[in-house]
N, C-alpha and C positions, 0 to 999 in steps of 0.2 A: 378378722386382720384386716387392719387400715393399713392404706397405700397412699402413698402423696402421688397427686396427679398432676402430669408435667406434658406438656406436649412432644408429639411422636414425631413432629417434622418439623426442625430446628435447623435454615439452613447453613446457620454459621459452622453447626457441627457437619455438613456435609461439604462446606467449603474447605475448613479448616482439616489439614490432616492429623495431625497428632489426638487423643484423646486424651482424658485429664491424667491416669495413670503413665502414658507414654509422657506426657508433660513433666511430672514429678520426675521420671525416670532422667530425660535429659536435662533438666535442672540438675540434676544429682551428680549428672555425668562434667557438666560445665563448671561446677561449682557456683550454684547461687541458691538461694531460698525458696526465691521466688520469681515470678514474672515480673512483676516489679523492681524488684532488685536489679533482675537482668537488664530491665530498660534505666533504670538509673545510672547503672555503670556504665551505660552505652550512651545515652542521648544527652547532651548536656542540656543543663537544669534550664538555664539562661533561654533556651528555645522551647522548654517545652511549653504546650497549652495548658492554662492555668482552666478551663473546664471542658466538660464533654461533647464530642459533636451533638449538634443540635439538629437530629434528621428523624423521620417519620419512623415510628415503632415499625420493626421487621416483620416481613408478612412470611409466610411459609409459601412453597412451591405452590402449592395449589391456590393458595390464596392471591397471590400474585398474578397468577395466568387468569383468574377470575376477574380482578380487579382490571388487569391492564386489556384484556380483552373488553370491558365497555369503555375505557378511554381509546382505545384505537377504532372502534363502531362508530364512532363521531367524525371519522374519515368517511368521504361519500366516492366510492369507488366508479367512477364515469368511463363510459368509452372515449381513451384521448386520442384526438387526433390534430394536436399541437406540434408536435415535432422538433423542430430546432435541437435535434443530434439527439431526442429522448422520445423512442418509439415503444411501444408494447410489443411483445415477442414471447413466444411459447419456449420453455426448458423442457425438454424433454423428460417425461417423472423417474425414466431409469436415470439420469442425469439427476435431479434433482435428490432422490432417493441416496445414491450412492456416490455422489461426490458435496453436492451443497451440504448436505444432511450428516456428511458421515466424517466422525473424529478422525478417522485414517486420515483423510486428506485435510481436513480445517484446523487440525492440533498440529500439523506440522511445522517445523523452523524454516528460516531461509534456507537454501542449499548449498550452504557453505563446507558443509562434509559432504561431498559429490557420492563418496560410494554407498550411503545409505539414504540418498535422495534420486536414484535412478529414474524412480518411478516417476516423480515430479518432472523431473529435469527432463526427461521423454515427452511429456505432456506439453512443456514449453517449447521444445523445438516444432513440435505439431502447430505450435499458437505461430511462432515465428513462421513456419512455413506456410500456414497458410494467409498469414499477412503480407509478404513477399509474394505468393502470387496473385492474390485478390487486387494488389496495388501497383504492380508489373516493376518492384524495384529489388536490388540485387542484395540488401541485408535488414534486418529489422531487428528492435530489443525484444526482452521477454515480457512487455508493457509498460506503461507511463499510468500515470494516476488518474487524468480523465483528458478528454479532447482539448479542453483552453490551455490546461499546462501544456501538452506536448506540443502545441501550436508555438507556445511562450519557448519551450527548450530548443525548438528548430528557430524560432528569429535569435536567440542567445546564441547558440552555435554558431550560425551567420556571421553573427555579430564578432565572434573571435578568431572567423577563417577569412576576414576580409585580405582581401590581396589586390595587388597592381593599381588600377585606377581606381579601386575603392577602397583603399585602406584605410585613407581616415574618413570613410561614410560615415555618415551616423543618422540617418533617414530611414525607417522600415515601411515601403507602400502595405496597406491594409484595404483589400476589396471591400466596399461599404454591404457586401453581402458574405461577408463573414459573420458566424453567428454571434449575436450578440455578446452572450456572455463569455466567447472568447477572445473578442476585442476588448473586454474589460480585463481579462486577467492579461493582454497583452501591454495594454494600458499600465499596468501594476507594474508589471517586468520590465516595460521599457524605461521608465522614469528613475528610477535609482544609477540606470547605467547611460544616463544622458543619450537615450536614445527617442529619437523625434519619432512618432506614428502619421503618415501621410495617408489618412483614409478618404476614399473616393471611389467613382468607376472604373473598373480596371478597362473599360474599352477606350476612357479617356487619360488613362496615366501616362504621364513623360517618364516611360523609363532611358531617355536621354541625360534627364537628371544627374550628374556626378554626385550627389551627395546621397542617393539611393544603396543601400547594401544588400538590400532583399525585399521578397514581395511573398505574402499570402493571399491565396483565393481558395474560395468554397464550393465544393463539388460533388452534388451540386450545390447550388446558392442557396441561400436562406429563404429565400422567397419560392424556392422548388426548380426556378429556370436552371438548365443544363447548358452550359458552354463548352464549347471546345477553346481549350486553354494552348493548343500547340505555338499559334502566332506569340501570342504572347511572351512564351517561357523561350522562344527561340529569340525575340526581340532582347529580352532580361537578357539572356546570356550574352549576346553580340555585345551588352554593357557592362558585361562581369555582374550580371546581377544575380542574385541565388534567387531559387522558387520554391515554396512549400505549399502542398496543394492540401486541404483539408476535407476529405473525402468519405463519403458515407460508405460503409464497407459492405452492406446488401446489396448497394446499386453497382458494386463493381462488378457483378455477376453477370452482370449486362453489357454496362459503361465501358468503352475505351479505359483502362485504366491510365492513372495520373503516369505513373513511370513510361508507357510509352509515348507518351506528349513531350517527355523530357523533363520532368520533374524530378530537383534535387533531395527535396524528401516531401514524403507524402504521411500527413498524421491523422489521427481520430479517435473513435472508440469502438470497441466490439460489443457495444451493449445490444445492438440489434439479433446479435449472436446466442441467444437464450437465455439473456443475462437483465432479471427484471428491472424495471425505471428505479423501484427504491427512492423514489422522491429527488432523485439527483446520484444516488453512487451508493456502493461502491461500484464504479464499472473499470476493466482493461482499457484503458488509453494505449492507441499505438501508435510507432514511430518506424518508418520503414526509410530506407536513403540508399544514396549510390554507393560504391564499393570504397569508393575513393575517401569517405568520410567514414570508417569502420573505427579507427583509431578515436574519433575524437565525439563517437553518439555520445547523449545521456542515456544511463539507466543500467541495466545486465543484459547481457546477453550471455545465449546459452549457446556452447559448441560442441562440437564431438572431439574426441583424444584417444588415446589407447590407454587401457590400464596396464597393470606390470607384465600380463601375460600376453598384451600386443592384442586385447580382444577392446573392441569398439565400448567407449564409453563417456557419459556425457558428463558437463560440468560448466560452470559458470569462466565465458573464455574470457580472456583479458580485464581481470577483476581491476585494474586499475580505471578501467571504466565507471565505477563508482567513485566519483569524483573526490568526494569528502577524502579518500588519501592522500590527494592533491593540496589540501588545505587550505591555504587561503592564494592558492594559485589555481583554485577550482573555477570553472564556470558552469557549473549544476550542484546542487546541495542535494541532490536524489539519491534517498537512502535505502528503499524499500521499490517493493512493485505492486503491481493487484494482480497476485500469482493465484489466487483461489477463482476469481474472476475470467483470468486469463485461461486456467485448464480446461473452464467451464464454456469458454468460448471456443476454443479448440475442440474441447470433445465435441459440439453442438456440430463442427464442420467434419469431426471424423465421422460422427453419426450420421449425416445426413447424405456426406459426399459432395461431389461438385456436381451432378446431377440434378438431387433433390435441391441443394441449397440453389440453381440457376430454375427451378420450378417456385422456389418461395418468393425469387425476386419477382420471376414475370407471374407469379400470382398476384403480387402487389402492384406491378405497376399494369397489368388489365384489369382490375377493379379501379385504379385510378383510372382509367378509358371510360371504364362501364359509369363511372360518377360524373367523370365530366360529360357523358353525352347524356345522361339526366338531368344533366344541372341546365345544359345547353339547350333542350327540351320545355326545360322551366321558363327560358328567357334570361337565363344567367350569364354573364360574361365572363369567360376563364382567360385568363392573360400570360400565361407562360405557353411559350411556343412549342419549347423542347423541357419535358418535364419525368422525372421518375416515377414518385411516390407522392410530388405536393401538389396541389391545383393553389393558383391565385384567383378569387375570384372577388370580383369587385361589385358593390349592389349600388341601390341607385343613391341612398341618402345615410346620415348616419342612424335615424330611426328607424330604419329599414335592417341594420345591420345589428342594432338593440334589439327589435324584433325575434329577429334570427337567434341570436343570443338566449333569449328567453325561451325561445322555442326547444331550443338546442338542451340546455341544462337541465330544461323539464322532460326532457326524454333520456335524462343521462347521459349527456353526449358536450364533448368541451373541444373547441376551434381555436384556433389563434385568431386573434384580432388586433391585426399589425398594425393598422390606423383606421379612422371613423367610416371607412367604406370598405374596407379590404377585410378578406377573411382567409385565410389559409386552412389548409386541409391535407394533413399528412395519412397517407395509410399506411399501414402496417401488418405482420405476419398474421395477426391477432383478428382481423378483419377481414367478415365475408360477405356475400351477396347479400345476404338478411341485413348485415349492417350496413350497407351501400342505400338501401330500398328505407332505412330508416333515417337518415340521413338527408334524400332524396325526401322522404313525407317531411321533415323539419321545413327546408324550403319552399313546398310545395305550399303548405299550410298558409305561409307569408305571406307568399306570391298568388295567392287563391285561386290554387289552380290543381287540377287533379292529381293526386298521388302517384297515381300509375301507370308512371313514365317509363318504368323498366321492368319491362313486363317478362324478362325472360328467366327463367328457376336455374340457370347453371351456367356458369361461364362457357365460353366458347371452346370447342376443342384446338382452335387453332388461333393465334391472335398476330395482329401484323406490330411492329415496331417500327415506329415513322419517323423516329428520326434520322439524321444524317449520316450516311455511312461512315463517316469521318468519329462517330460518336459509339455505332454498334461495337460491342467488345467480339473480336474474332480468335483470341488469341486463348486456348488452352488452360486451364487453372484446376491442380490440384490433383493432378494426377499419379501422384504417389499411391505406394501402397496400401497405408493406413490411410487413406481416406475414399478408400475402394474396396474396404475387407470387411468394416465391422458395422452393415447398417440392417442387421437385425439384431433384436433386443439380447437373445444370448450372445452374440460374439460382442456386440459391446458392451454388455456385461462382465464376461470375461476378462474385455481389455482392459478395463478400468480396474476390476482386482487384480490383474497381472500388475499392473501400476505399482496402485498401492503396497501390494505385498514386497513392493523393492524399498520402501522408506520405512525412517523410523519414527514415529509422531508420539506424542505425550498416551496415545493410546496402549504403547507397550513399554515406556519408561519415561523417569523421571528425564527432563532436559533442564542441567542444571547450566543456564548459560547468563551470566553476572551479564548489569545492563541492560540484558533483554526480557526477562521477567516472563518465562513461561509457564503462566498461572493455569488452574484448572477453567476450562469451561463450561460452565455446568448446561446440561443437557434444557433444562427451566428456563434459563440465560437466550438459548440460541431457537426454541422452540416460535416465538414470533415474528423472528426474522421470515420466515416464508409464509406470513399470515397475507390474502392478500389485500388487506387495508394496510398492510407496511409494502408490500412490494411493486402494486400495479398503480400507484399514484405518481402523477406526471409532477416533476418539480415547481413548474409554472403554473399548476392547477389553480383556480381561485381560493382566497383564503377558506372561503364559508366550506369547503369541502374539504379544510385538512385541517380541522381544528384539534382531532386526537394528533397528529404530531404535532401542534403548537401547544398543546397543553406537555405532550412528551417535552420538547426544547425547553419551556419555561422551566419544570419541575426538575430536570437534569441540570438546567446553567444554575440553578438557584441552589441545588444537592453541589452542586463542586465549587459553587462561592463557598459554601460553607465549609466545604472540607479544605480548600483553599488558602480561604482568609481574604479573598479579593472581593471587589463589588464589582464585576461585571463579567462574562465570557463569551465566549463566541464560537459557535460549536464546525465554525466550514471549514478550517485546515485541515485537507483530508490524510494527512499524514505528520509524523514527529518532527521532521526536516521541515513540512509544508507549517506548522506551527513554530517554529523558531522562527522562519523566514517571516511570518504574518508579526510575532510580538516584537520582532527589529522594526519592522515597516512602523507600527502604531507608535513606538520611539521616537523614528524618525518623525513621521510626523506632530507628535506631541512638539519635540524641540522645534520645527518649520512654523508652527503654530505661533510659537513665542518670538520668531523672527531668531531664531537661532541655527539658522542654513548650515553654519559652519560646525556644527558639532555631529563628527563623522568618524570618531574616534572608536572604535570597539576595541577594549582590554579583555583579552579570551588566556586561561591558565595553559599552560604546554601540556597538560594531562586532558584537555578537553577532547571529546568526541569530534573528529574531523567535520561531520556536517555544520558545527559553532560555525569555525572560520569562513565555510563555504556560502554558508546562509548571509555573513555580515557582508562578504565581499558583495554577494548578489543585492542585497539593500545598498548598497552603495558606500560602504563602510572602509574604512581602512584600519587595518588589524595590529594589531601590538600585541606582543605573545609574552604573559606575565610566568615567572618562575614558580618552578615548586620546590619545595624542600626537600630532605633525604627522607622523609618521611611521608612522601606524595602530595603534603598540603599544600597550598597558595601561599607563598611566600609573602607575606605583610608587607614587608620594610620594602620588596621591589613592586608590589601593588599599588603602595602610598607613593614610592618615590614617581611611578609614571603617571598615576591617577595625577598626580600633581604637576608633571612636567607637561602634560594634556589638557591640563583642566580648560583651557579655552576651546577646547575643539573638544573634550570628553563627549562621547554618547552615553555610554552604557557599557557596564561589565556583564559579559558570560559566563556563568558560574553553574555547572552543577552540585546540587546538596539531596544526602550525602555523596561527597567530593567520588569522583568516577575511581578512585582507589579503595573505595568503600566502607568509607570514615567518614563521622559525623566531627567534621571541623571543629575544635572550639571557639577559632575565630571568627566566624561567619558574619556574626553581626556587625564586628569591628568593620570585617572588609564590605559591608552592605554600605555603612557611614561614611566610612572612604569616599566610597564613589559619591554618595549624594553630596556630601561636603566638598566636590571637586563639582558640581550641576551635574553629574551623569546619573542614570536609571539604571538599576537590575534586572537584568533578566536574568531568569532562574531554569535551567535545562530541566524540565519535568521526569527526566526517564527514572532516576532511582525515587518517585514519588511511593512505590512499595513502603519504603523506607520511612517515609511521614504521615501516613493518614491516620489523623487520631492522636498523633502525638504530638505535632510539632507541625507549621505550614509556612507554605514560601513567605504569604504576606506577614506571617508572627515573625520569621527570619528577617525581615526586612526587604525583599525581592516585590519590584512595581508587574512584575509580568512573569508569567512561566507558562511553558505549553506541557500540557500532559499526555502523555501517550495511552488513550484508551485500552491499547492494545496491550499493552502491560499491565499496569496498577487495576486497570477498573475491567477488565477480562474478554474485552474481544479478541478472536481466535488470531495469532498471526496467517495462519492460511497460507502457510507454508513459505510465507517471504513477502504478504499483503492477503487482506487489507487492513490496514490499520486508519484511525483517526486521531488527530492531533491537534485539540481545541486550545484557546489561550483563554489565561483569566487575567485580569491587572486590577490595580488600584482606580480607584473614583475618578483622579484627573485622567485617566486615559483610557477611560471609559467611551468619551465622546469619538476615539480615534477606532474603532471597532469596524473590522471589515465589512462594506455592505456589497452591493450587488446591482447589475445593471437592468435585470430586469424584476428582481423582488426585493421590495423594502427590507432591509436589514442591517447591523452595524448601527454603530452610533450618529450621534450630529453633525461629526464633522467625518465620515465614515470614510476612511482608503476606498478604493476599489477594489475589485473582487482579489482572494487570493486563490479560489478554487471555480471551475466552473459550474456547480451548483452551490445554492445559497446557503443553504445548512451540509454541503458536503459530502460526506458518504452516512447521508439521512439514515438509511434502512438498518444499518448494525448498533445504530447509538441505543436502540431497545436493548441490548444485550449489557449495556452501563448500567441502564436508567433499571434495568431489573436487579444487578448485583447490589447495586445501593440500596436497593427497596427491599431485598431479602437478607442484606447483612445488617443495614440498622446500623446507628452511629457507634453504638457496643460493637457489634461484631467485627465493621471495620477496624476498629482500633485493636482488636483482638487479634486480628490477622493481622496486624504489623507487628504485634507484641510476637508472635509465631512465626511471623517470616525472618526474625532477629532472632529468635529461640534458634529455629532449624540451620541458621547460618554458623551461629556460637555453634550448635554440637558439630557438625561436620568440621570446622575449623577446630574442635577441642580432640575430634577423634584423628583428626589429618596432621595435626600440626606435627606430632614428631617425626612424621614419614616426608612432607614436602613442607616446607618452611612457610610462612605466612608472610606475605612483605610488609603488609602495613596496619595497623591495629590503632584503635583509640586509646585514650590515657589510662585507662581500666585495663587496657590488654584487650578489650572486646571487639568485635569487626561490626559494622551495621547487617544490611541482610545479604550482603555478598563477600567475599574476601576474593584475592589473590592468591593462588599457591606458586611458588618460584619453583620451574625447573631447568634455571639455567643452571646449575651445578653438575647435571645431568650430560651436559655436553663432555664431557670428561670422558665419560663410556660411549660416547658416538651418539647418545640418545638424544633427538629434539624434540620438542613439546608436540611438535606434529606427528611424532611415532605417536606418543602415548593417545595423542585423538584418534589415531587409525587403530590402537592398540583398545580402544576402549569398544569400538564398535563388535568385535571379539566376544565382547562379555555384554551386549545387547544394549550399550548405551551412547545416545549422541555427545560429543565432549560437549564440556563448557567452552567458556569463551576463549580462544585462541591466541595469545599475542596483543591482545588488550586489555588496560591500556599502557602492560609494558610488554617488550617482545620476549619471546620464550616462558610464558606465563600462562597460568589457567585462571581464568577469571568464573570463580563458584557462585550461583545464585540459586537455593532450592524452593524460593518460595513458602508460604506457610500451606499449601495443597497438599507438601507431601509427608505423610506419615513415618514415624520411625522408622517401621520395617523398610520404606525404600531407601530412606536415609542412610541406612545400615546397609542396605544390597550395596548402595553406589560406593561408600565410605571402604567396604570390604573389596569391591573390586579394584579403588584406588590401590589401596595394600597390597593388594595381591600384582598388580604392577609394580609396585616399588619395588615389592621381591624381584620381580622378575627383574627391574633394572637391577639390583644387588646383585643378583647373579652373574651381569655382566660386568660391573663392578670388580666381583672378583673373579674373575676371569673365568667362571662356570660355562660361562654362555660368551658363542662368537659375536665380536663386536658389528660385525657388519650382516650376519647373518645368522640371525635372534626373532622369537616371536614379534618385539615391536617394531623392526626393521620392514618384516616381510607382512605385516598387517594393513587392513584386516584379510585374515584367512575365506574366500568363498569355499562353496560344497565342491564346485568344480576342481579347487586346488589339492584340498587333502584325500578326494578319493581317485586321485592316479594311482597306476597299480605301482610303481616305484615309488616311493615316499624318500625322496636325499635328503631332507631337513636336517640340522643337528639337532633338532627337539621332535618328541613324540606326538603325530596328530592331535592325539587329545588334549594335548597342553594347548596347542593351536587354535584349538572349537571348543574346548569343553574344560576349559581351565578351571571352570566351580561347577559344583554338584548341579546347581539349578539350572543350567543351558539346556542339558538334556531332558529335561520336560518342555523349554519352551526357549527355542533357540531362534532370534532374528539373524537370518544368514544375508551377508552383504553378498548382492548380485555382481560386483565387480571388486578387482583387486585394486592396491593401490592406483589413483590414477595419473598420467605422466601430465604436469600441465603446463611444461614448458612445452613439449611436442604439440598441444591444441592451442598454443599462442601461435606455434610457429607455420599449422598447416589450420589457418581456422577455418572453420565450415560450422554454417549456425543454419542449415535446413535438412530436413531429414529425406532427402532425394536421395534416389542410388548412388552413393560416392564414395564408395571403398571397395578394396581388395585387399586381402591378407597375402604378403610376402613372405612367404617361410624364410628367405635365407636373410633378409635381414629386420624380421620378427617386427615388422612396420606395418599400419596401413596408409596406403598409398592413396591421394587423391586422385579422383578421375571423373569427377565433376561438378 
């Protein structure tokens, strides 16, 4: 017999859910003869690409891992003592294996549906508690993107909160000892808001200057010196000046916390708590402040509330804190957090507990003391009078510094070279006595002295901290039970698994979130992330040590240019909202370069995601809203009228394509032309890029800038609400303005200042998107887009007789997502939230609720779901519709029914006396498959209003149960 030989390992067949037979069956269901016919009926002919994507041939998983392994071997993993906010650390293997590399954690979505996110929420409240305790502050959020942007958020918050004699102040004092990348980000954020930065020595600052509204200090300082800022803060407060302190989280195990010095805000990064440097990210930035600012904190806060049964439950508190809900009135555009990294950092604190955290801090400090002693014995001078982990060494000449650098790099060691005669050395958790001896050997060789200046073989059993008493921490921290119980591997393993089992992720079922694109995060894509050549590099390492990363960046940028049709890409923005902001700043810089400083109007459709107007305001623009018609499309007449009205001031249009309503708008080319004819540029929100790749492109449509959500279309996991990456692509005349960086050369010839703290943003997760493109190839990526459209239209066809589909294209097709209209069910007392909660009983996470239209569900299945899973979801939605019909027909009580009481916990249905007017089986086993594989919500429906009225955001012992009024009462 003769057999055809075909490759057994074709990645696109792993990534795309439906097989050939399923595709044909689904096409028959929706009434199309082929995928190509479906695309012709869905995507307007005028915007379709004329030729296929020109990308390298697709690789198998095995070939990719082998080939990529060779690329990253070009990276040289040296011992890094550069510091500047990035330090080597040790992730406990039990956390590495069971959180970092565990799809149960990294494929979960943002915890909007709190009842099936209790594990993550508990882990995040641990994180908040850790930050509050270590900083000495009263409230903290559940992470920001990095230290630099956290500092910028503090500055913006202070600016918005100006009062009294400082109501009109426009200047912000910045210590010259703040990290250089943080200063760069501050410059970026300050400029559009007309904030002037005053950079200088904090000891010489004129705090009586009535134009100052705030100040930022670094603790310890960038060069390692530790200052007591109490007097500075006291004097600042006397002048109504607010103060933010950027603090090293590990140092706060030993140093007096900034909160005890009077700081108004403390920011920083929790990277030192077990998160790899990863060439700059992702890391969880932290933000802690006083209770007085709890209503204006940027980002997300996790709070404690109660469920329907009065039990303790976690949820995202005060969700208006996500300021994109405020649209153009927002002072921040934050839409995400670094949840996965915050969970890791918080679990690091749980695992080590206060005692071992202090030991890690002490070991770090004592090793720095030992190094200082050895260097002094060799004749070198150390400048820092008080330090935690960083020494500032002066040498005789630039020639000596060069000689030391040459010897150090030959020995696989990186120091910081601040100027021609200064060397900075930052000790870290991964430093031991042998490393100290190796450092001393380098200096000894250059000094021509005996290397054996450190003769001890072990650290002393006791060490003296010689700081002034005012700098030595005396307050306890992390005294809560969770930080003092899980210190053996069995205990921490079981605790992490206990939390994981409370959540729904892609490991359980499809998460059909419209606009958020919960795609497969393939294991082969994830594997390189934890390789040392990816994770162990410092972002400021010399370029000749990072050639593997540089090849990754160059090739990924070129592939993204091919996919988008653009001429240049910046990988620096580390979230979608950061990408929006970066894109708008590039447009702003372009206009200013032409003398058009007055062009500051951004036209934004009323349907746009709230981060669009928020980003525009942050970029110093005036927002003008454009109407949408009854089909959800941009009202072209209104757009033309407003573009012409503001043509002298028009900066840009912000548009999402396909539209936020899940439709390929036929008029998009005309829309872009109208903006160009009136002197503006077109910014495209790339949230729906999953429906463009290989079929059309932003540049082909007419956009000038587009951000790409790599955590959506390009397969970086959502990580429970972060990490994400939001690079931007631009046309040729905008390339010179791509963002730069204060420490490492990046960006265009006329680069804007930094968007993010690290030069390439969240560099260590870029291999995921690189792997996805490399293994799919141009043909595979295009096929994925087609199947995403097929899957969406299949769901639409199966559900449209049960749920009205709100918007469709000219031929009755949706794009890659659709909106199910649930508003008519209000007549039966059923809200869209009831459907979302009832889906939990069936083991599903709800689609996007009430966006972009209140009272609707926005469904996006992605291409990675097979027909069987699509059918299971459709069957569940039809079953829920029948439950609604029972209420409509009067067969079920409007107030006491399976939807209103959803979700049903095991505890709720195992009561001895079941008093509901429906059977227990109907509550928890409404379909047969649930008997074999049931995901049990661990809490009943959560009372959000109670949580907002009684805001508790730490895991301290805070509640007692009051049997009389069925409420939790805050007692601490």
